[in-house]
C-alpha positions as CSV (number, residue, x, y, z in Angstrom):
1,M,-210.1,-177.9,133.5
2,V,-208.9,-181.5,133.3
3,G,-208.6,-183.1,136.7
4,E,-210.2,-180.2,138.5
5,S,-212.7,-181.1,141.2
6,S,-216.1,-179.4,141.4
7,N,-215.0,-177.6,144.5
8,D,-211.8,-176.3,142.8
9,R,-213.9,-175.2,139.8
10,N,-216.2,-173.2,142.1
11,D,-213.3,-171.6,143.9
12,R,-211.8,-170.6,140.6
13,A,-215.1,-169.1,139.4
14,I,-215.3,-167.1,142.6
15,R,-211.8,-165.7,142.0
16,V,-212.7,-164.8,138.4
17,A,-215.8,-163.0,139.7
18,A,-213.8,-161.1,142.3
19,R,-211.3,-160.0,139.6
20,W,-214.1,-158.9,137.3
21,Y,-215.7,-156.8,140.1
22,Q,-212.3,-155.3,141.0
23,S,-211.7,-154.3,137.4
24,H,-215.3,-153.1,136.9
25,L,-215.4,-151.0,140.1
26,G,-211.9,-149.6,140.0
27,E,-209.7,-148.6,142.9
28,S,-212.5,-146.6,144.6
29,V,-214.0,-149.8,146.0
30,K,-212.1,-152.6,147.6
31,V,-213.3,-156.1,146.7
32,L,-212.5,-158.7,149.3
33,L,-212.7,-162.4,148.8
34,I,-213.6,-164.2,152.1
35,T,-212.8,-167.9,152.4
36,N,-211.8,-170.5,154.9
37,D,-210.2,-172.6,152.2
38,R,-206.4,-172.1,152.7
39,D,-205.6,-173.2,149.1
40,N,-208.3,-170.8,147.6
41,K,-206.9,-168.0,149.7
42,R,-203.4,-168.6,148.6
43,K,-204.3,-168.7,144.9
44,A,-206.4,-165.5,145.3
45,I,-203.4,-163.6,146.8
46,E,-201.1,-164.9,144.1
47,E,-203.6,-163.6,141.5
48,G,-203.4,-160.1,143.1
49,L,-206.8,-160.3,144.9
50,N,-207.5,-159.2,148.5
51,A,-208.4,-162.4,150.5
52,E,-209.0,-163.1,154.1
53,T,-210.5,-165.9,156.3
54,V,-213.8,-165.3,158.0
55,E,-212.0,-165.0,161.4
56,S,-209.4,-162.4,160.2
57,Y,-212.1,-160.3,158.6
58,V,-214.3,-160.3,161.7
59,R,-211.2,-159.4,163.8
60,S,-210.7,-156.4,161.6
61,L,-214.2,-155.1,162.4
62,A,-213.2,-154.7,166.1
63,Q,-216.5,-156.0,167.3
64,P,-215.8,-158.6,170.0
65,G,-219.4,-159.8,169.9
66,L,-219.0,-161.1,166.4
67,L,-215.8,-163.0,167.3
68,D,-217.7,-165.4,169.5
69,L,-219.6,-166.5,166.5
70,V,-216.4,-167.8,164.9
71,V,-214.9,-169.4,168.0
72,V,-215.3,-172.9,166.6
73,P,-214.6,-173.0,162.8
74,T,-217.3,-174.7,160.8
75,S,-215.2,-175.4,157.8
76,G,-213.0,-178.5,157.7
77,D,-210.5,-176.5,155.8
78,V,-209.4,-174.6,158.9
79,S,-207.3,-176.6,161.3
80,M,-208.9,-177.3,164.6
81,E,-205.5,-176.5,166.2
82,D,-206.8,-173.0,166.3
83,V,-209.2,-174.0,169.0
84,D,-208.1,-175.9,172.1
85,D,-210.4,-178.5,173.6
86,H,-209.9,-178.5,177.4
87,R,-212.2,-181.4,178.2
88,P,-210.6,-184.1,180.3
89,S,-208.5,-186.6,178.2
90,K,-210.3,-189.5,179.9
91,K,-213.7,-189.1,178.4
92,K,-216.3,-190.6,180.7
93,V,-219.9,-191.3,179.5
94,I,-222.1,-189.4,182.0
95,Y,-225.5,-189.7,180.4
96,N,-227.3,-192.5,178.5
97,E,-227.9,-192.0,174.8
98,H,-231.4,-191.0,173.9
99,K,-233.5,-193.6,172.3
100,P,-234.2,-193.2,168.5
101,M,-237.6,-191.9,167.6
102,S,-238.6,-195.2,166.1
103,E,-238.0,-197.0,169.4
104,I,-239.7,-194.2,171.4
105,T,-242.8,-194.5,169.2
106,S,-242.9,-198.2,169.6
107,G,-242.4,-197.9,173.4
108,L,-245.2,-195.4,173.7
109,R,-247.5,-197.7,171.8
110,C,-246.7,-200.7,174.0
111,G,-246.9,-198.7,177.2
112,I,-243.2,-199.1,178.1
113,Y,-242.7,-195.3,177.8
114,H,-244.9,-192.5,178.8
115,Q,-245.0,-189.1,177.0
116,G,-245.4,-185.7,178.7
117,K,-243.9,-182.3,179.2
118,L,-241.1,-182.1,181.7
119,R,-241.3,-179.4,184.3
120,V,-238.3,-178.7,186.6
121,N,-238.9,-177.8,190.2
122,R,-238.3,-174.1,190.5
123,Y,-236.9,-174.6,194.1
124,N,-234.9,-177.8,193.4
125,P,-233.5,-178.0,189.9
126,F,-232.5,-181.6,190.4
127,E,-236.1,-182.7,190.6
128,A,-238.7,-182.6,187.8
129,Y,-242.2,-183.8,187.0
130,V,-243.7,-185.2,183.8
131,G,-247.5,-185.2,183.6
132,S,-248.6,-188.4,181.8
133,E,-252.1,-189.0,180.5
134,S,-251.2,-192.7,180.0
135,I,-251.0,-193.4,183.7
136,G,-253.1,-190.4,184.9
137,D,-250.5,-189.1,187.3
138,E,-247.3,-187.1,187.5
139,I,-244.0,-189.0,187.2
140,V,-241.3,-187.7,189.4
141,I,-237.8,-187.5,187.9
142,R,-235.0,-187.2,190.5
143,G,-231.4,-186.2,189.7
144,R,-229.5,-185.0,186.6
145,S,-228.8,-188.6,185.5
146,N,-232.4,-189.5,185.4
147,M,-233.4,-186.2,183.8
148,N,-230.9,-187.2,181.1
149,R,-230.1,-183.8,179.5
150,A,-233.8,-182.8,179.3
151,F,-234.7,-179.1,179.8
152,D,-237.7,-177.6,181.4
153,G,-240.5,-177.6,178.8
154,D,-239.1,-180.5,176.7
155,I,-241.6,-183.1,175.6
156,V,-240.0,-186.4,176.8
157,A,-240.4,-190.1,176.8
158,V,-240.2,-191.5,180.4
159,E,-239.7,-195.1,181.6
160,L,-240.9,-195.9,185.1
161,L,-238.4,-197.3,187.5
162,P,-239.1,-200.4,189.5
163,Q,-241.4,-199.6,192.4
164,D,-238.7,-200.5,195.0
165,Q,-236.8,-197.5,193.7
166,W,-239.6,-195.0,194.3
167,H,-237.8,-193.4,197.2
168,E,-238.4,-190.1,198.8
169,S,-234.7,-189.8,199.9
170,K,-232.8,-186.9,198.2
171,S,-229.2,-187.7,199.3
172,F,-228.2,-188.6,195.8
173,I,-229.4,-185.2,194.6
174,A,-226.8,-183.5,196.8
175,D,-224.2,-185.9,195.4
176,D,-225.1,-184.8,191.9
177,D,-224.6,-181.1,192.8
178,E,-221.2,-181.8,194.5
179,E,-220.0,-183.8,191.5
180,E,-220.9,-181.0,189.2
181,E,-218.9,-178.5,191.2
182,E,-215.9,-180.8,191.6
183,D,-215.8,-181.6,187.9
184,V,-214.9,-178.0,186.8
185,H,-213.2,-176.6,189.9
186,L,-215.2,-173.4,189.9
187,V,-214.4,-170.4,192.0
188,P,-217.5,-168.3,192.6
189,N,-217.0,-164.6,191.9
190,S,-220.2,-163.4,193.6
191,A,-223.2,-164.5,195.6
192,D,-225.0,-164.9,192.3
193,D,-222.4,-167.3,191.0
194,A,-222.2,-169.4,194.2
195,P,-223.1,-173.1,194.0
196,R,-226.8,-173.7,194.4
197,N,-227.9,-175.6,197.5
198,T,-231.2,-177.1,196.4
199,N,-232.3,-178.0,200.0
200,S,-230.9,-176.8,203.3
201,T,-231.3,-180.3,204.7
202,Q,-229.5,-182.2,202.1
203,S,-226.3,-182.6,204.1
204,T,-228.2,-184.7,206.7
205,V,-230.9,-186.3,204.6
206,G,-228.6,-189.1,203.5
207,S,-228.5,-190.5,207.0
208,S,-232.2,-191.0,207.1
209,A,-233.8,-194.2,205.9
210,P,-235.5,-193.7,202.5
211,S,-239.3,-194.2,202.4
212,I,-241.3,-195.5,199.4
213,S,-243.0,-192.8,197.5
214,S,-246.7,-193.1,196.5
215,R,-245.9,-191.2,193.3
216,P,-244.4,-193.0,190.4
217,V,-240.7,-192.3,189.7
218,G,-239.0,-192.6,186.4
219,R,-236.2,-191.6,184.1
220,V,-236.0,-189.8,180.7
221,M,-235.3,-192.2,177.8
222,G,-235.6,-189.7,174.9
223,I,-236.5,-186.2,173.8
224,I,-239.5,-186.0,171.6
225,K,-239.5,-182.2,171.2
226,R,-236.8,-179.7,172.5
227,N,-237.7,-176.5,174.3
228,W,-234.3,-174.8,174.1
229,N,-234.4,-171.0,174.4
230,S,-232.1,-168.1,174.9
231,Y,-231.3,-167.6,178.6
232,C,-230.2,-164.6,180.8
233,G,-227.5,-164.9,183.4
234,S,-223.8,-164.3,184.1
235,L,-220.5,-166.1,183.7
236,Q,-218.2,-168.1,186.0
237,P,-214.7,-168.2,184.5
238,M,-213.0,-171.6,184.4
239,P,-209.5,-171.7,185.9
240,M,-207.8,-172.9,182.8
241,P,-205.6,-171.1,180.3
242,A,-207.1,-169.5,177.3
243,G,-206.7,-171.5,174.1
244,S,-204.9,-170.3,171.0
245,G,-206.7,-167.3,169.5
246,G,-207.5,-166.0,172.9
247,V,-210.5,-168.4,173.4
248,A,-211.5,-168.6,177.1
249,H,-213.8,-171.2,178.6
250,A,-216.5,-170.3,181.1
251,L,-219.7,-171.6,182.6
252,F,-222.9,-169.6,182.1
253,V,-225.2,-169.5,185.2
254,S,-228.8,-168.7,184.3
255,K,-231.0,-166.5,186.4
256,D,-233.6,-169.3,186.1
257,R,-232.6,-171.9,188.6
258,R,-234.2,-174.6,186.5
259,V,-231.6,-174.2,183.7
260,P,-228.4,-176.1,184.1
261,K,-225.1,-174.4,183.8
262,I,-224.0,-174.0,180.1
263,R,-220.4,-174.3,178.9
264,I,-219.4,-171.6,176.4
265,Q,-216.2,-170.4,174.7
266,T,-215.5,-166.7,174.3
267,R,-212.8,-164.3,173.1
268,Q,-214.2,-161.4,175.2
269,L,-214.3,-162.9,178.7
270,E,-212.9,-159.8,180.3
271,N,-215.8,-157.8,178.8
272,L,-218.5,-160.3,180.0
273,V,-217.5,-160.8,183.6
274,N,-220.0,-159.0,185.9
275,K,-222.4,-158.6,183.1
276,R,-225.9,-160.0,182.4
277,I,-225.7,-161.7,179.1
278,V,-227.8,-163.9,176.8
279,V,-226.7,-167.4,175.9
280,A,-228.2,-169.9,173.6
281,V,-227.9,-173.7,173.9
282,D,-226.4,-175.6,170.9
283,S,-226.0,-179.2,172.1
284,W,-225.6,-181.5,175.0
285,D,-223.2,-184.5,174.5
286,V,-223.3,-187.7,176.6
287,L,-219.7,-187.0,177.6
288,S,-220.3,-183.5,178.9
289,R,-221.8,-182.8,182.3
290,Y,-223.0,-179.5,180.9
291,P,-224.7,-178.4,177.7
292,S,-222.7,-176.4,175.2
293,G,-223.9,-173.0,174.0
294,H,-222.7,-169.7,172.6
295,Y,-222.8,-166.1,173.6
296,V,-225.6,-164.1,172.0
297,R,-225.4,-160.5,173.4
298,T,-224.8,-158.4,176.5
299,I,-227.7,-156.9,178.4
300,G,-225.8,-154.7,180.8
301,D,-224.2,-154.5,184.3
302,I,-225.3,-156.9,187.0
303,G,-227.5,-155.0,189.5
304,D,-228.4,-152.2,187.1
305,K,-232.1,-151.5,187.2
306,E,-232.7,-151.3,183.5
307,T,-230.6,-154.4,183.0
308,E,-232.4,-156.5,185.5
309,T,-235.8,-155.2,184.2
310,E,-234.8,-156.4,180.7
311,V,-233.8,-159.8,182.2
312,V,-237.3,-160.2,183.7
313,L,-238.9,-159.4,180.3
314,I,-236.6,-161.8,178.4
315,E,-237.1,-164.6,180.9
316,N,-240.9,-164.3,180.7
317,D,-240.8,-164.0,176.9
318,I,-242.5,-160.5,176.9
319,N,-242.6,-159.0,173.5
320,T,-241.2,-155.4,173.7
321,R,-240.8,-154.7,170.0
322,P,-242.7,-151.7,168.5
323,F,-245.9,-152.5,166.7
324,S,-245.3,-153.2,163.0
325,T,-246.7,-151.0,160.2
326,Q,-249.0,-153.9,159.3
327,V,-250.5,-153.8,162.8
328,L,-250.8,-150.0,162.8
329,A,-252.5,-150.1,159.4
330,C,-255.5,-152.0,161.1
331,L,-256.3,-149.0,163.3
332,P,-259.1,-146.6,162.4
333,P,-258.1,-143.1,161.2
334,L,-257.8,-140.4,163.8
335,P,-259.7,-138.5,165.0
336,W,-262.3,-141.2,165.5
337,T,-266.0,-140.4,166.0
338,L,-269.1,-142.4,166.4
339,S,-270.8,-143.4,163.2
340,P,-274.5,-143.5,162.4
341,E,-274.1,-147.3,161.8
342,D,-272.9,-147.7,165.4
343,L,-276.0,-145.9,166.7
344,A,-278.3,-147.8,164.4
345,N,-277.0,-151.2,165.6
346,P,-280.0,-152.9,167.3
347,N,-277.6,-154.9,169.5
348,R,-276.0,-151.8,171.0
349,Q,-278.0,-149.8,173.6
350,D,-277.7,-146.0,173.7
351,L,-276.7,-145.1,177.3
352,R,-275.4,-141.6,176.6
353,Q,-278.1,-140.1,178.8
354,V,-276.8,-142.1,181.8
355,R,-274.4,-140.2,184.1
356,V,-271.3,-142.4,183.7
357,F,-267.9,-141.5,185.2
358,S,-264.5,-143.1,185.7
359,V,-262.0,-143.2,188.6
360,D,-258.4,-144.0,187.8
361,P,-254.8,-143.1,188.9
362,P,-253.7,-139.6,188.2
363,G,-252.7,-139.0,184.6
364,C,-254.3,-142.2,183.3
365,R,-254.9,-142.0,179.5
366,D,-256.1,-145.5,178.7
367,I,-259.4,-145.3,180.6
368,D,-260.9,-148.8,180.0
369,D,-263.7,-148.9,182.6
370,A,-266.4,-146.6,183.9
371,L,-269.4,-146.9,186.1
372,H,-272.7,-145.4,187.1
373,C,-275.1,-145.6,190.0
374,T,-278.7,-144.2,189.8
375,L,-281.5,-144.2,192.3
376,L,-284.6,-145.8,190.8
377,P,-288.2,-144.7,191.6
378,N,-288.8,-147.9,193.5
379,G,-286.0,-147.1,196.0
380,N,-283.6,-149.6,194.4
381,F,-280.3,-148.7,192.6
382,E,-279.3,-149.2,189.0
383,V,-275.5,-150.0,189.0
384,G,-273.6,-150.2,185.8
385,V,-270.0,-151.1,184.9
386,H,-268.9,-150.2,181.4
387,I,-265.8,-151.7,179.7
388,A,-264.3,-150.2,176.5
389,D,-265.3,-152.2,173.5
390,V,-261.9,-152.9,172.0
391,T,-263.3,-155.9,170.0
392,N,-265.1,-153.5,167.7
393,F,-261.8,-152.5,166.2
394,V,-259.8,-155.8,166.5
395,H,-261.2,-158.0,163.7
396,P,-260.5,-161.7,163.6
397,G,-257.5,-162.9,161.5
398,T,-256.0,-159.4,161.1
399,P,-252.4,-158.6,162.0
400,L,-253.7,-156.6,164.9
401,D,-255.7,-159.6,166.2
402,E,-252.7,-161.9,165.8
403,E,-250.4,-159.5,167.5
404,A,-252.8,-159.1,170.5
405,A,-253.2,-162.8,170.8
406,Q,-249.4,-163.3,170.8
407,R,-248.9,-160.6,173.5
408,G,-251.8,-161.8,175.5
409,T,-251.9,-158.9,178.0
410,S,-250.4,-155.6,178.9
411,V,-247.5,-155.9,181.2
412,Y,-247.0,-153.4,184.0
413,L,-243.6,-152.9,185.7
414,V,-242.6,-150.4,188.3
415,G,-241.6,-147.7,185.8
416,Q,-242.7,-149.2,182.5
417,R,-245.7,-150.6,180.6
418,I,-245.6,-152.9,177.6
419,D,-248.9,-152.6,175.7
420,M,-250.9,-155.4,174.3
421,L,-252.6,-153.0,171.8
422,P,-251.2,-149.8,170.1
423,K,-251.6,-146.6,172.1
424,P,-253.8,-144.8,169.5
425,L,-256.4,-147.5,170.2
426,T,-256.1,-147.7,173.9
427,E,-255.5,-144.1,174.7
428,D,-257.7,-142.4,172.1
429,V,-260.3,-144.5,170.1
430,C,-261.3,-146.8,173.0
431,S,-260.4,-144.6,176.0
432,L,-263.6,-143.7,178.0
433,R,-262.6,-140.1,178.4
434,A,-264.9,-137.4,179.6
435,D,-267.4,-135.7,177.2
436,V,-266.7,-138.0,174.3
437,E,-268.9,-140.7,172.9
438,R,-267.4,-144.2,173.1
439,L,-268.4,-147.8,172.4
440,A,-268.6,-150.1,175.4
441,F,-269.7,-153.4,176.9
442,S,-272.0,-152.9,179.8
443,V,-273.3,-155.0,182.7
444,I,-276.2,-153.4,184.6
445,W,-277.7,-154.6,187.8
446,E,-280.8,-153.6,189.8
447,M,-279.9,-153.8,193.5
448,T,-281.6,-153.2,196.8
449,P,-280.1,-150.7,199.2
450,D,-278.5,-153.8,200.9
451,A,-276.8,-154.7,197.6
452,D,-279.0,-157.7,196.9
453,V,-279.1,-158.3,193.1
454,I,-282.6,-158.2,191.7
455,S,-281.8,-158.4,188.0
456,T,-278.8,-158.4,185.6
457,R,-278.4,-157.6,182.0
458,Y,-275.5,-157.4,179.5
459,T,-275.4,-155.3,176.4
460,K,-273.1,-153.6,174.0
461,S,-273.6,-149.9,174.5
462,V,-272.7,-146.3,173.6
463,I,-271.8,-144.1,176.6
464,K,-270.6,-140.6,177.2
465,S,-268.6,-140.1,180.4
466,C,-269.4,-137.0,182.3
467,A,-266.2,-137.0,184.4
468,A,-262.8,-138.7,184.4
469,M,-261.6,-138.4,188.0
470,S,-258.6,-139.5,189.9
471,Y,-258.9,-141.4,193.2
472,V,-258.2,-138.3,195.2
473,E,-260.7,-136.2,193.3
474,A,-263.4,-138.9,193.7
475,Q,-262.8,-139.2,197.4
476,A,-262.8,-135.4,197.9
477,R,-266.1,-135.1,196.2
478,M,-267.6,-137.9,198.3
479,D,-266.3,-136.3,201.5
480,D,-267.6,-132.8,200.7
481,R,-271.2,-133.1,201.5
482,S,-271.7,-129.4,200.6
483,C,-270.7,-130.1,197.1
484,D,-273.5,-129.2,194.6
485,N,-271.8,-131.1,191.7
486,A,-274.3,-133.2,189.7
487,V,-271.8,-136.0,189.5
488,V,-271.8,-136.3,193.3
489,K,-275.5,-135.7,193.8
490,E,-276.8,-138.0,191.0
491,G,-273.9,-140.3,190.3
492,L,-272.4,-141.0,193.6
């Protein structure tokens, strides 16, 4: 159409498509046009179409969690009057601008800046360290101002302060903490939300004369690589009225003391108070004392055992997802039995005739180690330790190998275990159960009765355990000297 912009043309095409779908599908299916363009919405309604904004549609779903994703409209077509900005009218620059990457690169080359990973002190979140290869030492960063919006794990560019500023005094750190609390007028709702005292002696440390530190002290000039993650914690409501649309403002306090408080907006504040939630960081402006973020999801009630357990897993980046079909496809078919190729392998010793046994907690199914002890004709002992040969089934570059490398280890909690490898592998194929032939790695020593090692050898092996005992069973057999069991007489 003459004088029609490309945007108007696209909007008109969308309305035409919506009309066609409504005509084609009939009244049994409702076709809804979703747009944040007020003019497009008005024209759609005038043409007899069903049209809503993103926010109105999400509201109709009655899922408060989705509402927080539309707290701040991303389209310029929606008036920002719908969201109040409660930041102080007198905007004060709190942090220095980060240097552009071109300047950082030049500064690193010239030795003005030093690159390294920033690590925040777990016991004092206002102190951090940057390991620098260029000076061969750790650079100390003291105070939020010198940390300059860097998070734990960020790769940063640091400038050394003049040596006369390498002070040990921490009085300014306490001032930083007090200034943060004063800025937002927070009222703690629980001990978990209370202001964090980074050092019990900070109230008096300001009176002592500062001493020169032997360690270099610096300040962050730029961020080379961010390490923002999702964080677990709880909310501190801010004592200010909710904006239009019911948007409330709150500060998120992470369970990890190294993470600064995060400013968020939410429409479901009453549902999030006294909950453990997950928040993601979006930005950190030089005008804001806190980074800005958004609500991701609710974990559960504060203090609930399952909730706090999940927090521990999330904070330590423990993968709890079920194993994928691609990973499970790498497992050998069950039931697994020893193949002639395994026995014919010249690098694998047949130790099935050796009386091997295992001792584990009651009910253990993933028996990954066993042992034997045999009296030799010369009066010495042959002692062997046998570890399940998992590597025989985890081939390099496979989905199973990559998944195991990503998980790194099995994680044991009080009432839960998160496996590194699928259970069919650990509890069946590789488990050194009694009376079944299994592949193993073995280390075998010849020892004197005084446990002096005479010789040591390592080998891949095939074993057949004669007994899988619990600790109590093993101790009972050792204590019963009248026991005529072969495991006790020959193996113990």
